[in-house]
C-alpha positions in Angstrom: 51.9 -42.0 31.0 55.7 -42.4 30.5 57.3 -44.9 32.8 60.9 -45.1 33.9 63.0 -48.2 33.4 61.9 -51.2 35.4 64.3 -53.4 37.4 63.5 -56.8 38.8 65.1 -57.6 42.1 64.9 -60.7 44.4 66.1 -60.1 47.9 66.7 -63.2 50.1 66.5 -63.1 53.9 67.8 -65.7 56.3 65.1 -67.2 58.4 61.4 -67.0 57.8 60.7 -63.4 58.6 60.9 -59.8 57.4 62.2 -57.2 59.8 61.0 -54.1 57.9 64.5 -52.4 58.1 64.4 -51.7 54.4 61.1 -49.9 54.4 62.3 -46.4 55.6 64.8 -46.3 52.7 62.2 -47.4 50.2 59.9 -44.7 51.4 62.7 -42.1 51.3 63.6 -43.0 47.7 59.9 -42.9 46.7 59.4 -39.5 48.4 62.5 -38.1 46.6 61.2 -39.3 43.2 64.1 -41.6 42.7 62.1 -44.9 42.4 58.8 -46.5 43.2 57.9 -50.1 43.9 55.6 -51.3 41.1 55.1 -54.8 42.4 56.2 -56.6 45.5 55.7 -60.2 46.5 56.8 -61.8 49.8 57.7 -65.5 49.9 58.4 -67.6 52.9 59.6 -71.2 52.9 59.5 -73.1 56.2 61.8 -76.0 57.3 59.6 -78.5 55.6 59.6 -76.7 52.3 56.1 -75.3 52.5 55.6 -72.0 50.8 53.5 -68.9 51.5 53.5 -66.1 49.0 51.7 -62.8 49.3 51.4 -59.7 47.1 51.8 -56.5 49.0 48.3 -55.6 47.7 46.9 -58.8 49.3 48.0 -57.8 52.8 45.4 -56.7 55.3 45.1 -53.0 56.1 47.0 -53.6 59.4 49.7 -55.6 57.7 50.1 -53.0 54.9 50.3 -50.1 57.3 54.1 -50.0 57.7 54.5 -49.7 53.9 52.6 -46.5 53.8 52.3 -44.9 50.4 54.4 -47.7 48.9 51.4 -50.0 49.1 49.4 -47.7 46.9 51.7 -48.0 43.8 51.1 -51.7 43.2 50.3 -52.9 39.6 50.4 -56.7 40.3 52.6 -57.6 37.4 54.3 -60.7 38.8 52.8 -64.0 37.5 52.5 -67.2 39.5 55.3 -68.6 37.4 57.6 -65.7 38.5 56.8 -66.6 42.1 57.3 -70.3 41.6 60.7 -69.7 39.9 62.0 -67.7 42.8 60.5 -70.0 45.4 62.3 -72.9 43.7 65.6 -71.3 44.3 65.0 -70.5 48.0 66.5 -72.7 50.6 64.3 -74.0 53.4 63.7 -71.7 56.4 64.2 -68.6 54.4 62.2 -65.8 52.8 62.4 -63.5 49.9 60.9 -60.3 48.5 60.5 -60.0 44.8 60.4 -56.4 43.8 59.7 -54.7 40.5 61.2 -51.2 40.8 60.5 -48.3 38.5 63.4 -45.8 38.2 61.2 -42.7 38.2 64.3 -40.4 38.2 64.7 -41.4 34.5 61.2 -40.4 33.3 62.1 -36.9 32.4 65.4 -38.0 30.8 63.4 -40.6 28.7 60.9 -37.9 27.6 63.7 -35.5 26.7 65.5 -38.1 24.7 62.2 -38.8 22.8 61.5 -35.1 22.2 65.1 -34.8 20.8 64.2 -37.6 18.4 66.8 -39.8 20.1 66.5 -43.4 21.2 68.4 -45.6 23.6 70.2 -48.3 21.6 71.2 -50.3 24.6 70.8 -50.3 28.4 71.3 -52.6 31.3 72.8 -52.9 34.7 76.4 -53.7 35.6 76.6 -56.9 37.7 77.0 -56.6 41.4 80.3 -58.5 41.3 81.7 -56.0 38.7 80.5 -53.0 40.7 82.1 -54.5 43.8 85.4 -55.1 42.0 85.4 -51.5 40.6 84.6 -50.1 44.1 87.6 -52.0 45.5 89.8 -50.8 42.7 88.8 -47.2 43.2 89.2 -47.4 47.0 92.8 -48.8 46.5 93.6 -46.0 44.0 92.3 -43.4 46.4 94.3 -44.9 49.3 97.4 -44.9 47.2 96.8 -41.3 46.1 96.3 -40.2 49.7 99.5 -42.0 50.8 101.4 -40.4 48.0 100.0 -36.9 49.0 100.9 -37.6 52.7 104.5 -38.6 51.7 104.9 -35.5 49.5 103.6 -33.3 52.3 106.0 -34.9 54.8 108.9 -34.4 52.3 108.1 -30.8 51.8 107.9 -30.2 55.5 111.4 -31.6 55.9 112.8 -29.1 53.4 
């Protein structure tokens, strides 16, 4: 079975709870074949620094119910060391989700590249800070272009 690229993500939440607001988007992305969650661990650190960590696959049937089909995809790939590393970075009275995401949208592309006797020489993700900077730059360019177009339209109306 060909797998898509895997991305490791740690999402920190203030306070010691998960609201479930992200679940509908995760389900929608899975249903559209964009991605799937391969592993998911929840970590909670209380005010005293005590930790509780649970794999999604360890949740009771009732606890796992909101996750729907996402819960069936788990491969349990995170090690205790992975969890300990993330837990060590968490401030007290916070929680985190460690997710291993498969980019299923890329499976056919990966297979096609292989059939064409090609290979990916490099890959990776652009940092969030760089994406944010690019997004701001593009927004500024778009605003400037819209302003120039508005000024040009106003000038033409005056003629």
